[in-house]
C-alpha positions in Angstrom: -0.4 271.4 110.3 -2.1 270.4 113.6 -2.0 273.2 116.2 -0.1 272.5 119.4 -2.2 271.3 122.3 -1.8 271.7 126.1 -2.2 268.7 128.5 -2.7 269.4 132.2 -2.8 266.8 135.0 -2.1 266.2 138.7 1.3 264.7 139.6 0.1 262.4 142.4 3.6 261.0 143.1 6.4 263.6 142.4 9.4 261.4 143.0 11.7 262.4 140.2 10.7 259.4 138.2 7.7 260.5 136.2 8.4 263.1 135.1 12.2 262.6 135.2 13.7 266.1 134.9 17.4 265.2 135.2 20.4 265.1 132.8 19.2 268.1 130.8 16.1 266.5 129.5 12.6 266.2 130.9 11.2 262.8 130.0 7.8 261.1 130.6 8.4 257.4 130.0 6.2 255.9 132.6 2.7 256.6 134.1 0.1 258.8 132.3 -0.4 256.4 129.4 -3.2 258.4 127.8 -1.1 261.6 127.6 1.9 259.7 126.2 -0.3 258.0 123.6 -1.8 261.3 122.4 0.7 264.1 122.9 2.9 264.9 119.9 6.0 267.0 119.3 5.2 270.7 119.8 2.6 270.0 122.5 2.9 271.3 126.1 2.5 269.1 129.2 1.8 270.8 132.5 1.9 268.9 135.9 0.0 270.3 138.9 0.2 269.6 142.6 -2.5 267.4 144.3 -4.9 270.3 144.9 -3.9 272.1 141.6 -2.7 275.0 143.7 0.9 274.8 142.5 2.9 274.2 139.4 5.1 271.1 139.5 6.5 271.2 136.0 5.9 272.1 132.4 7.7 271.0 129.3 7.4 271.2 125.6 7.4 267.9 123.8 10.3 267.8 121.4 10.3 264.1 120.4 8.1 261.1 120.9 10.3 258.0 120.9 9.6 254.3 120.9 10.9 252.5 123.9 13.5 250.8 121.8 14.7 254.2 120.6 14.8 255.5 124.1 16.8 252.6 125.4 19.4 252.7 122.6 19.8 256.5 122.3 23.1 257.6 123.8 21.5 260.9 124.9 19.4 259.0 127.5 21.8 256.3 128.8 22.2 258.3 132.0 18.4 258.0 132.5 18.9 254.2 133.1 18.4 253.6 136.8 21.5 252.8 138.8 20.5 251.4 142.2 24.1 251.0 143.3 24.8 254.7 143.0 24.7 256.9 146.2 22.9 259.6 144.1 19.2 259.6 144.2 19.1 261.3 140.8 20.8 258.2 139.4 18.4 255.8 141.2 15.2 257.3 139.8 16.1 256.8 136.2 13.1 256.1 134.0 14.8 254.3 131.1 13.9 250.8 132.3 12.8 248.8 129.3 15.4 247.1 127.1 14.4 245.4 123.8 14.7 241.6 124.3 15.3 240.8 120.6 12.0 238.9 120.4 9.7 241.9 120.0 9.3 242.4 123.7 11.1 244.2 126.5 13.1 243.2 129.5 12.1 245.2 132.5 15.0 246.5 134.6 14.8 247.6 138.2 13.3 251.0 138.6 10.8 252.9 140.7 8.2 250.7 139.0 9.8 247.3 139.8 11.7 246.0 142.8 13.2 242.8 141.5 13.8 241.5 145.1 10.0 241.5 145.8 8.5 240.2 142.5 9.7 238.4 139.4 8.4 241.2 137.2 6.3 244.3 137.7 3.6 243.1 135.4 1.0 245.8 136.0 3.3 248.8 135.7 5.2 247.2 132.8 1.9 246.8 130.8 0.7 250.3 131.7 4.1 251.9 130.8 4.6 250.1 127.5 1.0 250.2 126.3 1.2 253.7 124.6 4.5 252.7 123.0 5.8 256.3 123.3 8.3 258.2 125.5 7.9 262.0 125.5 11.1 263.9 125.7 12.0 267.6 125.7 14.8 270.1 126.5 12.5 273.1 126.9 11.2 272.6 130.4 10.8 274.0 133.9 10.7 271.7 136.8 9.8 273.1 140.3 9.0 269.9 142.1 7.8 270.5 145.6 8.9 274.1 145.5 6.7 275.3 142.7 4.8 278.7 142.6 1.1 279.0 142.8 -0.9 278.5 139.7 -1.4 281.9 138.2 -5.0 283.1 138.3 -5.2 283.5 134.6 -4.3 279.8 134.1 -7.0 278.5 136.5 -8.6 276.7 133.5 -5.7 274.2 133.8 -7.2 272.8 137.0 -8.2 269.2 136.7 -10.0 266.6 138.8 -9.3 263.1 137.5 -7.3 262.0 134.5 -6.2 265.0 132.4 -7.5 267.9 130.4 -6.5 268.8 126.9 -9.6 270.6 125.4 -8.5 274.2 125.5 -9.4 277.0 123.1 -6.9 278.9 121.0 -6.4 281.9 123.4 -5.9 279.5 126.4 -3.3 277.5 124.6 -1.5 280.6 123.5 -1.5 282.0 127.1 0.1 278.7 128.3 2.9 278.9 125.8 3.5 282.6 126.6 3.6 281.7 130.3 6.2 278.9 129.7 8.4 281.3 127.7 8.6 283.6 130.8 9.8 280.9 133.1 13.4 280.1 133.9 14.5 276.9 132.1 15.5 273.7 133.6 15.7 272.2 137.1 14.5 274.7 139.7 13.5 272.5 142.7 13.6 269.1 144.4 10.9 266.4 143.9 8.2 266.7 146.5 8.9 263.4 148.2 12.7 264.0 148.6 13.8 265.0 152.1 16.5 267.6 151.8 18.9 265.7 154.0 18.6 262.6 151.8 20.1 264.0 148.6 23.5 265.0 147.3 24.5 268.7 147.1 22.3 270.2 144.5 22.0 273.6 142.9 19.1 274.6 140.7 19.7 275.7 137.1 19.7 279.4 136.5 19.2 279.4 132.7 17.6 281.9 130.4 13.8 281.9 129.7 12.6 279.2 127.4 12.6 279.9 123.7 
């Protein structure tokens, strides 16, 4: 059995879209195509702030779904973007690609496509769909713009461009042990969200991850 891996990267645009930490699941359906193509169930994905000084989120991959599975799964219907909703949480849904019955996908309005401006968000659609995988998990901690400093003993996670995934056994083990000590679930707002622009919101106060 393949040993679990750790992927670290910089979340350059923390909008609540990629990752999407709402509705009890952390999902990575868009952006980071190389991570989505490579990561498997059991792996750990960690997102860092722009200068790698803070933790934005961490989640353990539970399933790797096809886009058709993601669209059709009732667990993730609330992840479909609803631009008519007054809730920003509903607006940033990442479940945006519906099977068209011809082997392709219809792109619905999302953070990656404003249908009023262009017929189809071709570049983002191609990049999103290229890996063919959506990573989902319920064991996660999302701090957003309110994350703690990166612990000194995890400085090896710091990354420049792209992502890192070549860590030795003790490093991988230390990341999973660190995740297990964190509170589970939604703990903060996305970095780009002004406080006055969102609905009343309370962070989760769940037990540590298992």
